[in-house]
Structure formats: C-alpha cells, structure tokens
LUMGU-708346 format. One record per residue (C-alpha): residue in three letters; x negated, y negated, z. Coordinates in Angstrom, 3 decimals, always signed. Last residue first. Layout:
<recs>
res, xx, yy, zz
ALA, X, Y, Z
...
</recs>
This chain:
<recs>
res, xx, yy, zz
GLY, -27.651, -4.035, -0.065
ALA, -27.900, -6.288, +3.031
PRO, -27.010, -3.671, +5.582
ALA, -23.418, -4.045, +6.653
SER, -21.919, -6.202, +9.341
ALA, -21.165, -6.118, +13.038
GLN, -24.252, -4.099, +13.925
PHE, -26.253, -6.441, +11.699
ALA, -25.428, -9.161, +14.207
CYS, -28.333, -7.755, +16.124
PRO, -28.890, -5.294, +18.987
THR, -32.523, -5.262, +20.160
ASP, -33.987, -1.772, +19.736
ILE, -37.045, -2.313, +17.578
LEU, -38.881, -5.411, +18.802
ASP, -36.801, -5.304, +22.007
THR, -38.650, -2.146, +22.975
PRO, -37.420, +1.253, +24.167
LYS, -40.068, +3.672, +25.522
ALA, -38.060, +6.773, +24.593
LEU, -39.823, +9.310, +26.820
GLY, -40.029, +7.224, +29.984
GLU, -36.637, +5.768, +29.108
LEU, -35.160, +9.272, +29.338
ASP, -36.411, +9.715, +32.896
SER, -35.202, +6.200, +33.788
PRO, -31.759, +7.083, +32.411
ASP, -31.159, +9.625, +35.219
ALA, -28.226, +12.004, +34.763
ILE, -27.505, +11.183, +31.134
THR, -24.252, +12.863, +30.102
VAL, -23.066, +12.894, +26.506
ARG, -19.651, +14.155, +25.368
SER, -19.187, +14.854, +21.648
GLY, -19.459, +18.636, +21.988
ASP, -21.279, +19.067, +25.282
ILE, -24.450, +17.000, +25.292
ALA, -26.603, +17.140, +28.424
VAL, -29.544, +14.796, +29.030
GLY, -31.506, +14.937, +32.309
TYR, -34.978, +14.536, +30.787
PRO, -35.644, +18.291, +30.911
LYS, -32.535, +18.708, +28.678
LEU, -33.929, +16.437, +25.954
GLN, -35.622, +19.284, +24.070
ARG, -32.256, +21.016, +23.588
ILE, -30.857, +17.897, +21.915
ALA, -33.976, +17.700, +19.740
ARG, -33.430, +21.266, +18.497
SER, -29.810, +20.526, +17.602
LEU, -30.902, +17.340, +15.820
ASN, -33.591, +19.189, +13.886
GLU, -31.002, +21.724, +12.695
PRO, -28.611, +18.950, +11.654
THR, -31.461, +17.468, +9.572
MET, -32.970, +14.212, +10.749
GLY, -33.311, +10.645, +9.492
LEU, -31.451, +9.153, +12.460
ASN, -28.374, +8.266, +10.388
SER, -28.410, +11.737, +8.838
ALA, -28.493, +13.393, +12.250
LEU, -25.693, +11.152, +13.511
ARG, -23.638, +12.012, +10.448
ARG, -23.958, +15.746, +11.088
LYS, -23.333, +15.208, +14.798
GLU, -20.017, +13.425, +14.203
LEU, -20.400, +9.996, +15.692
GLY, -19.169, +8.276, +18.874
LEU, -21.327, +10.280, +21.277
GLU, -18.716, +9.730, +23.972
PHE, -19.818, +8.707, +27.463
SER, -21.073, +10.078, +30.790
GLU, -23.391, +8.222, +33.197
LEU, -21.757, +4.944, +32.234
ASP, -24.020, +2.052, +31.329
GLY, -21.097, +0.073, +29.870
ALA, -20.506, +2.290, +26.830
LEU, -22.714, +0.020, +24.697
LYS, -25.563, +0.672, +27.139
ARG, -25.055, +4.436, +26.911
ALA, -25.072, +4.240, +23.107
SER, -28.377, +2.334, +23.216
LEU, -29.898, +4.935, +25.547
LEU, -28.598, +7.725, +23.309
HIS, -30.111, +6.114, +20.213
ASN, -33.427, +5.656, +22.001
ALA, -33.592, +9.342, +22.895
LEU, -32.570, +10.393, +19.384
ARG, -35.295, +8.279, +17.814
GLU, -37.870, +9.584, +20.300
LEU, -36.989, +13.197, +19.450
SER, -37.179, +12.455, +15.710
SER, -40.656, +11.033, +16.206
ARG, -41.094, +7.303, +16.185
LEU, -43.147, +4.863, +14.123
LYS, -41.706, +5.311, +10.633
LEU, -37.998, +5.760, +11.346
ASN, -37.709, +3.213, +14.166
LYS, -39.933, +0.775, +12.283
THR, -37.596, +1.061, +9.270
ALA, -34.531, +0.469, +11.455
MET, -36.143, -2.593, +13.021
ILE, -37.032, -3.960, +9.574
ASN, -33.433, -3.312, +8.447
ALA, -32.151, -5.230, +11.476
ARG, -34.398, -8.161, +10.574
TYR, -33.056, -8.144, +7.014
CYS, -29.450, -7.958, +8.223
GLN, -30.037, -10.959, +10.479
ALA, -31.578, -12.842, +7.551
LEU, -28.578, -11.897, +5.387
GLU, -26.246, -13.291, +8.046
THR, -28.216, -16.530, +8.332
VAL, -28.414, -16.967, +4.547
VAL, -24.647, -16.461, +4.285
ALA, -24.016, -18.971, +7.092
ARG, -26.317, -21.463, +5.353
SER, -24.346, -21.063, +2.110
PHE, -21.087, -21.503, +4.056
ASP, -22.385, -24.774, +5.502
PRO, -23.578, -25.884, +2.048
ASP, -20.097, -25.389, +0.512
LEU, -19.578, -25.469, -3.240
ASP, -21.849, -22.729, -4.619
PHE, -21.041, -20.307, -1.780
VAL, -17.341, -21.161, -2.163
ALA, -17.462, -20.112, -5.824
GLY, -19.483, -16.980, -5.039
VAL, -16.965, -15.804, -2.442
ASP, -14.172, -16.523, -4.934
GLU, -15.842, -14.479, -7.691
SER, -16.590, -11.678, -5.235
PRO, -12.834, -11.246, -4.674
VAL, -11.982, -10.808, -0.967
LEU, -10.731, -7.354, -0.012
ILE, -9.278, -6.959, +3.477
ILE, -9.518, -3.438, +4.851
ARG, -7.316, -1.345, +7.097
SER, -8.694, +2.091, +7.876
LYS, -7.389, +5.600, +8.504
GLU, -10.487, +7.518, +9.464
LEU, -14.024, +7.975, +8.152
THR, -13.475, +5.615, +5.229
ARG, -16.010, +5.661, +2.438
ALA, -18.827, +3.415, +1.249
SER, -21.495, +3.747, -1.436
MET, -24.878, +2.081, -1.333
LEU, -27.155, -0.059, -3.514
TYR, -24.124, -1.792, -5.032
ARG, -24.802, -3.517, -8.338
ALA, -25.297, -7.271, -8.417
ARG, -23.010, -10.306, -8.459
ARG, -25.801, -11.850, -6.358
ILE, -23.464, -13.075, -3.623
THR, -21.361, -9.903, -3.613
ALA, -24.359, -7.567, -3.799
ALA, -25.864, -9.340, -0.794
LEU, -22.644, -9.247, +1.238
ILE, -21.672, -5.564, +1.235
PHE, -19.770, -5.221, +3.578
THR, -18.130, -7.265, +6.334
SER, -17.339, -5.998, +9.814
THR, -14.602, -6.407, +12.460
PRO, -14.244, -3.589, +13.113
GLN, -16.650, -0.623, +13.183
LEU, -19.278, +0.276, +10.613
VAL, -21.339, +3.463, +10.277
ALA, -24.710, +2.927, +8.635
MET, -27.083, +4.353, +6.016
THR, -25.890, +7.968, +6.037
THR, -27.913, +10.145, +3.692
GLU, -27.157, +12.274, +0.662
ARG, -29.334, +14.522, -1.438
GLU, -28.519, +15.828, -4.926
ASN, -31.467, +13.932, -6.437
TRP, -30.511, +10.654, -4.748
ASN, -27.409, +9.612, -2.832
ALA, -26.545, +6.756, -0.482
PHE, -24.153, +6.218, +2.422
LEU, -22.164, +3.504, +4.180
GLU, -19.578, +5.018, +6.508
VAL, -16.413, +3.098, +7.375
SER, -14.332, +2.954, +10.554
GLY, -10.725, +2.117, +11.436
SER, -9.381, -1.425, +11.725
VAL, -10.307, -4.879, +10.370
LEU, -13.029, -3.913, +7.875
VAL, -13.790, -6.868, +5.599
HIS, -14.841, -5.991, +2.048
LEU, -16.444, -8.468, -0.355
PHE, -15.031, -7.597, -3.723
ASP, -15.997, -6.880, -7.344
SER, -19.605, -5.783, -6.850
THR, -21.023, -3.948, -9.842
ASP, -21.165, -0.166, -9.575
GLY, -24.486, +1.579, -8.869
GLU, -23.453, +3.132, -5.547
THR, -19.694, +3.526, -5.447
ILE, -17.262, +1.477, -3.384
LEU, -14.208, +2.451, -1.354
GLU, -14.526, +6.233, -1.382
ILE, -11.570, +7.632, +0.566
MET, -12.434, +10.045, +3.377
PRO, -9.625, +9.016, +5.735
PRO, -6.522, +7.176, +4.457
PHE, -6.785, +3.577, +3.207
ASN, -4.595, +0.589, +4.037
GLN, -5.072, -2.419, +1.771
VAL, -5.075, -6.124, +2.503
TYR, -5.376, -8.847, -0.107
ALA, -7.629, -11.749, -0.999
GLY, -6.977, -13.815, -4.126
ARG, -6.474, -17.201, -2.455
MET, -8.661, -16.326, +0.547
LEU, -11.853, -18.129, -0.444
LEU, -10.021, -21.131, -1.832
SER, -7.936, -21.311, +1.353
PHE, -11.140, -21.212, +3.393
ARG, -12.538, -24.048, +1.288
ALA, -9.464, -26.207, +1.857
ASP, -9.184, -25.429, +5.569
ASP, -12.815, -26.207, +6.384
LEU, -15.351, -23.380, +6.511
GLY, -17.632, -23.109, +9.535
SER, -16.106, -19.902, +10.940
PHE, -16.575, -17.903, +7.743
LEU, -19.841, -15.993, +8.264
ASP, -19.632, -16.229, +12.040
LEU, -16.426, -14.165, +11.937
SER, -13.406, -15.925, +13.470
ARG, -12.186, -16.868, +9.979
ILE, -11.692, -13.209, +9.118
GLU, -9.514, -12.665, +12.187
GLU, -7.690, -15.901, +11.386
SER, -6.836, -14.555, +7.940
GLU, -5.671, -11.306, +9.510
ARG, -3.366, -13.143, +11.915
ASP, -1.991, -15.389, +9.166
SER, -1.186, -12.289, +7.119
THR, -3.250, -11.183, +4.133
HIS, -1.377, -10.174, +1.012
ILE, -0.175, -6.614, +0.704
VAL, -1.364, -3.415, -0.997
MET, +0.000, +0.000, +0.000
</recs>
C-alpha cells in the first residue's frame, strides 16, 4: 500500500539532524513527491548496482544492508528507526554500492533523489548537514575497518557484546538483537567461527542461550576486549546508513 506522508511522519523526518535546519518552503520542496510504503519481511528495497531513485527513511521495522561478490554475501549494517539510507548515492546520483532488504514488517518513506538533489543545490544549511552526516558515516566506516583489521574475531565479538550491553542499559542479561547468522556476517565471521567464539567467551563470564546474553562480570570481558573510544565510540552512523 502506498500513501502520502502524514503530518506526523513529515515531522519525524524533519526531526532528523539531516533535515532539521530546513525552512518550511525548502522542506515542502523536499517532501512534495515523498510517499510512505509498508513492506513485508524479506523484501529487497534497493539492489546493488542500480542507480539511486530515492532516499529511504526507515520509520518502523528494521532493514539489513548487504553486499554480494562472487557468490558470497555479507551484512554491512542493520538499521533501526529512524534511519536514512543511502545518502551518498542519492546526492551523487550514483549507483548503489549495497542492497537493502526488510528484516520484518517495515514502514519506509521514499523521498525522490531528484528533490533531495534540488534542495542540496539550493540550501547551504542543508548542504552542510549532508556533509556533516557523510563525515560521520566516514568516521564510522574507519572505526569499522579498524575493528575488522586490528582485532581477532573473538575480540570483535567481545566488544560487540559490551556495546550491546551498554545499549541495553548495562543490564546483566539482554537480547542479542540480531540473528546469529547475520551477527556473524556483520562481524566478518562465519557462523562456525561465531559458535566457536561464543564457547571461548565462557571463561569470561559470558553465556548466550538462543538470543539471550548474560555477562556475569563485564570487567572480565573488558580485559579481553580492551574497548577504545577510537574504535567503539557510537556515532550518528548508527542512526543512518554507511555512506555508499
């Protein structure tokens, strides 16, 4: 079902840092061709290699960004509301470097790339907001690259669990939040390596039962993980897509 954006949904978009500085006239120009669509789970929204037609704004549900090469597939990111994707391709009118699909029933606002580009050319404040968001995405990508290149798979998992625990309010027990197969892909591991790493974390007080994680003493796990704000600092990237 396709419908035009409601006032509430328009305000939800406007509350994002990317759009918050727009005046009424420019925001109306941006939203003139926007519409809302509800998607069931496992629907491919964009395809790697296609030219960008829309900037997508996820307002409910969850979306996986993924890439393929030589019959291999990897998860690039999993997005939660409210998130935009994929900004760089939209601004450059370029081809997508990633694909995207829904992981559950999702509600998405589609803003025509042509209108995003028109406002980008007209409004210096919006242009600065775009540059700021892309800079945040770039820094997050550098952190992700350092995480993959400098840490072992066990260290990556340990740091991921510490970050997930923090997001859950520092609870001793919390939900993993991702299917294990996707978590493994996101951490640059095979499912078999992830299972082995989970077993290796038991001496550090970590127990994972299905999707439930328990960390008895986070200081033990921190001793292994050695988190650093030069890799593990949350950025605005977590509320938007990689820059592709």
